[in-house]
C-alpha positions as CSV (number, residue, x, y, z in Angstrom):
1,M,-55.4,5.1,67.6
2,N,-52.4,6.7,66.0
3,Q,-51.1,9.5,68.3
4,V,-50.9,12.1,65.5
5,Y,-54.5,11.4,64.5
6,E,-55.7,11.3,68.1
7,K,-54.2,14.8,68.7
8,L,-55.8,16.0,65.5
9,R,-59.2,14.7,66.6
10,G,-58.7,16.3,70.0
11,C,-58.1,19.7,68.3
12,L,-61.2,19.2,66.2
13,A,-63.3,18.6,69.2
14,S,-61.9,21.6,70.9
15,V,-62.7,23.9,68.0
16,R,-66.2,22.4,67.7
17,E,-66.9,23.4,71.3
18,R,-66.6,27.0,70.2
19,T,-68.0,27.1,66.7
20,D,-70.0,25.0,64.2
21,F,-68.9,27.1,61.3
22,V,-68.2,25.1,58.1
23,P,-65.7,26.7,55.7
24,Q,-65.3,26.0,52.0
25,V,-61.9,27.7,51.6
26,A,-59.0,27.6,54.0
27,L,-56.6,30.6,53.7
28,V,-53.2,30.7,55.2
29,L,-51.7,34.2,55.6
30,G,-47.9,34.7,55.4
31,S,-45.6,37.2,57.1
32,G,-46.9,40.7,56.8
33,L,-50.1,39.7,55.2
34,G,-52.1,39.0,58.3
35,N,-54.3,42.1,58.3
36,Y,-56.4,40.6,55.5
37,A,-58.3,38.5,58.1
38,E,-59.7,41.6,59.7
39,Q,-61.2,42.9,56.4
40,I,-63.6,40.0,55.9
41,R,-67.1,39.6,57.4
42,V,-65.9,38.0,60.7
43,Q,-68.2,35.4,62.4
44,E,-65.8,34.0,65.0
45,V,-62.2,34.4,66.2
46,L,-60.4,31.5,68.0
47,D,-56.9,32.0,69.4
48,Y,-54.6,29.0,68.9
49,R,-53.9,28.9,72.6
50,E,-57.6,28.2,73.2
51,I,-57.3,24.9,71.2
52,Q,-56.2,22.0,73.4
53,G,-52.9,20.6,72.1
54,F,-52.6,23.1,69.2
55,P,-49.1,24.3,68.2
56,V,-48.7,28.1,68.8
57,S,-47.0,30.5,66.4
58,T,-44.1,32.4,67.9
59,V,-43.1,34.6,64.9
60,E,-43.3,38.4,65.1
61,G,-46.2,39.6,63.0
62,H,-48.1,36.3,63.3
63,K,-51.1,36.8,65.5
64,G,-51.7,33.1,66.0
65,R,-55.5,32.6,65.6
66,F,-58.2,31.3,63.3
67,V,-60.7,33.7,61.9
68,F,-64.0,32.3,60.6
69,G,-66.1,34.4,58.3
70,Y,-67.1,35.3,54.7
71,V,-65.3,36.7,51.7
72,E,-68.3,38.1,49.9
73,Q,-70.6,35.0,50.1
74,V,-67.8,32.4,50.4
75,P,-67.3,30.8,53.9
76,V,-63.7,30.8,54.8
77,V,-61.4,29.9,57.7
78,I,-58.2,32.0,57.8
79,M,-55.0,31.2,59.6
80,Q,-53.7,34.5,60.8
81,G,-50.2,33.3,61.4
82,R,-48.8,29.8,60.6
83,V,-46.6,27.4,62.4
84,H,-43.1,26.9,61.1
85,Y,-40.7,23.9,61.3
86,Y,-37.9,26.2,62.4
87,E,-39.8,27.0,65.6
88,G,-38.9,23.6,66.9
89,Y,-42.2,21.8,66.3
90,P,-42.3,18.3,64.7
91,M,-43.5,18.3,61.1
92,T,-46.8,16.6,62.1
93,D,-47.5,19.7,64.3
94,V,-46.5,22.1,61.6
95,V,-49.2,20.6,59.2
96,L,-51.8,19.9,61.9
97,P,-53.6,23.2,61.2
98,I,-54.0,22.3,57.6
99,R,-55.4,18.9,58.4
100,L,-57.7,20.5,61.0
101,M,-59.1,23.0,58.5
102,K,-59.9,20.1,56.1
103,L,-61.7,18.2,58.9
104,L,-63.7,21.4,59.6
105,G,-65.0,21.2,56.0
106,A,-62.6,23.2,53.8
107,E,-62.0,21.5,50.4
108,T,-59.8,24.3,48.9
109,L,-56.5,25.5,50.4
110,F,-55.2,28.9,49.5
111,L,-51.6,29.3,50.6
112,T,-49.8,32.6,50.8
113,N,-46.3,33.6,52.0
114,A,-43.6,36.2,51.8
115,A,-40.7,34.7,49.9
116,G,-37.3,35.7,48.6
117,G,-36.9,36.0,44.9
118,V,-34.2,33.9,43.3
119,N,-35.3,34.7,39.7
120,Y,-33.6,37.8,38.4
121,Q,-36.8,38.7,36.6
122,F,-38.5,39.3,39.9
123,K,-38.4,42.4,42.1
124,P,-39.6,43.1,45.7
125,G,-43.4,43.6,45.7
126,D,-44.1,41.2,42.9
127,F,-46.7,38.4,43.3
128,M,-45.8,34.9,42.1
129,M,-48.5,32.4,41.6
130,I,-47.0,29.0,42.7
131,T,-47.3,26.4,39.9
132,D,-45.0,23.8,41.5
133,Q,-42.8,23.3,44.4
134,I,-39.6,21.6,45.8
135,S,-39.8,20.3,49.4
136,D,-36.9,17.8,49.6
137,F,-35.0,20.0,52.1
138,V,-37.6,19.6,54.9
139,P,-39.0,16.3,56.2
140,S,-42.2,15.1,54.6
141,P,-45.2,15.4,56.9
142,L,-46.2,11.9,55.7
143,I,-43.2,10.2,57.3
144,G,-44.3,7.6,59.9
145,P,-47.4,5.4,60.0
146,N,-49.9,6.5,57.3
147,L,-53.0,8.2,58.5
148,E,-55.4,6.0,56.5
149,Q,-58.3,8.2,57.7
150,L,-56.8,11.2,55.8
151,G,-55.2,9.7,52.6
152,P,-53.2,6.9,50.9
153,R,-49.7,5.8,51.9
154,F,-48.3,6.9,48.6
155,C,-50.0,10.0,47.1
156,D,-49.5,11.3,43.6
157,M,-47.8,14.8,43.4
158,S,-48.0,15.4,39.7
159,Q,-50.4,18.3,40.0
160,I,-50.1,19.7,43.5
161,Y,-51.4,23.2,42.5
162,D,-54.8,22.9,40.9
163,R,-54.9,24.1,37.3
164,D,-58.5,25.4,37.5
165,L,-57.6,27.5,40.6
166,Q,-54.5,28.8,38.8
167,Q,-56.7,30.0,36.0
168,I,-59.0,31.7,38.4
169,I,-56.0,33.6,39.9
170,R,-54.8,34.6,36.5
171,E,-58.2,35.9,35.5
172,S,-58.5,37.7,38.8
173,A,-55.1,39.4,38.4
174,G,-56.0,40.4,34.8
175,K,-59.3,41.9,35.8
176,L,-57.6,44.0,38.5
177,G,-54.6,45.0,36.3
178,I,-52.1,43.3,38.7
179,L,-48.9,41.9,37.2
180,L,-48.7,38.2,38.2
181,K,-45.5,36.2,37.9
182,E,-45.6,32.4,38.0
183,G,-43.0,30.0,39.2
184,T,-41.7,27.2,41.5
185,Y,-41.4,27.7,45.2
186,I,-38.7,25.9,47.3
187,Q,-38.9,25.5,51.0
188,L,-35.8,25.4,53.2
189,T,-35.8,25.0,56.9
190,G,-34.8,28.5,58.1
191,P,-34.8,30.4,60.3
192,N,-31.6,31.8,58.9
193,F,-31.8,33.5,55.4
194,E,-30.0,31.6,52.7
195,S,-26.4,32.2,51.8
196,P,-25.4,33.4,48.3
197,A,-24.3,29.9,47.4
198,E,-27.6,28.4,48.6
199,V,-29.5,31.0,46.5
200,R,-27.5,29.9,43.5
201,M,-28.4,26.3,44.3
202,C,-32.1,27.1,44.5
203,R,-31.9,28.7,41.1
204,I,-30.0,25.8,39.6
205,L,-32.6,23.4,40.9
206,G,-35.3,25.4,39.1
207,A,-36.8,27.5,41.9
208,D,-38.0,31.0,41.4
209,A,-38.8,31.8,45.0
210,V,-37.5,30.5,48.4
211,G,-39.1,30.5,51.8
212,M,-39.5,28.6,55.1
213,S,-43.1,27.3,54.8
214,T,-45.9,26.4,52.4
215,A,-44.5,23.3,50.6
216,C,-44.9,21.0,53.6
217,E,-48.4,22.3,54.0
218,A,-49.2,21.6,50.4
219,V,-47.9,18.0,50.8
220,A,-50.3,17.4,53.7
221,A,-53.2,19.0,51.9
222,N,-52.5,17.0,48.7
223,H,-52.5,13.8,50.7
224,M,-56.0,14.6,51.9
225,G,-57.3,15.4,48.4
226,M,-57.7,19.2,48.9
227,K,-57.6,21.6,45.9
228,I,-54.5,23.8,46.4
229,C,-53.4,27.2,45.1
230,G,-50.8,29.6,46.3
231,I,-49.3,33.1,45.9
232,S,-45.9,34.2,47.1
233,C,-45.3,37.9,47.8
234,I,-41.7,38.5,46.7
235,S,-40.5,40.5,49.7
236,N,-36.8,40.7,48.8
237,L,-34.2,39.4,46.4
238,G,-32.2,36.4,47.6
239,C,-28.8,36.9,49.3
240,G,-26.1,37.8,46.9
241,M,-28.5,39.2,44.3
242,S,-28.3,42.7,45.7
243,S,-25.9,44.5,48.1
244,Q,-28.6,44.9,50.8
245,P,-28.5,42.6,53.8
246,L,-31.7,40.6,54.4
247,S,-34.0,41.2,57.4
248,H,-37.4,40.2,58.7
249,Q,-38.2,44.0,58.8
250,E,-37.8,44.2,55.1
251,V,-40.2,41.3,54.6
252,Q,-42.8,43.0,56.7
253,E,-42.3,46.4,55.0
254,T,-42.6,45.0,51.5
255,S,-45.7,43.0,52.4
256,A,-47.3,46.1,54.0
257,R,-46.6,48.2,50.8
258,V,-48.4,45.7,48.5
259,E,-51.2,44.9,51.0
260,P,-54.0,46.7,49.1
261,L,-53.2,44.8,45.9
262,F,-52.9,41.5,47.8
263,T,-56.3,42.2,49.5
264,A,-57.9,42.9,46.1
265,L,-56.4,39.9,44.4
266,V,-57.2,37.3,47.1
267,T,-60.8,38.7,47.5
268,E,-61.4,38.5,43.8
269,A,-59.9,35.0,43.5
270,I,-61.9,33.5,46.4
271,T,-65.1,35.1,45.2
272,R,-64.6,33.5,41.8
273,M,-63.7,30.2,43.3
274,G,-67.1,30.2,45.2
275,G,-69.0,31.4,42.1
276,R,-67.6,28.6,39.9
277,G,-67.9,25.9,42.4
278,G,-64.1,25.9,42.6
279,C,-64.4,25.1,46.3
280,A,-66.1,21.8,45.9
């Protein structure tokens, strides 16, 4: 058996020893947004360290655990802290949690992150719905022998972010009176913030927001046939777009400031996804 798939199956068996919960939606919480997991109807909490062979998040503000429960009536599994490529893990480990949540039953993946705005129309605290992505600056999680049990060798990427789910997020934001921007997300490796020249490069390439996660996760999920949607919280403007130096503290402070709006938007969107069968 392929070592990557064998490790994935081992993690699945380890989780199933603790819970038989079957989620419909998998939600990944980005930096500063982790408190959302504690506001749902929690059924089970599982620390990543309790899963045999599972990569552990080392970033400040990432609690590093799965939370199983319900958003209204929709069963969800939430990653309260993700794993990043810059932490030194191979890309197959970075996307292992995404693949695991799919094997647990999730058909829809809802990605969130804190990102730097490279579009001058954005400001800190804005929400950007991800409509497309650029991931050429990090290794593809599909490099190496194909995991035939998960998906095809060459998978189509023409519509990574599901149009129906995008419409649900638009309608949810409209109902709540939340201004929702839309755009393309680009993933760089990190952990350093981008230079002014790199920010200009991202803008020239067509990106509206830049971060250190998400795109590789979407590639792995798309490979498995999951429906994908995503929201970036614009935590700061890219380097060179303002006179203020960038810091992780600023990312966390901005995310905390907009947390009530984020909570309302994600809850409304997931509830609508369940109600429309958007999770199937």
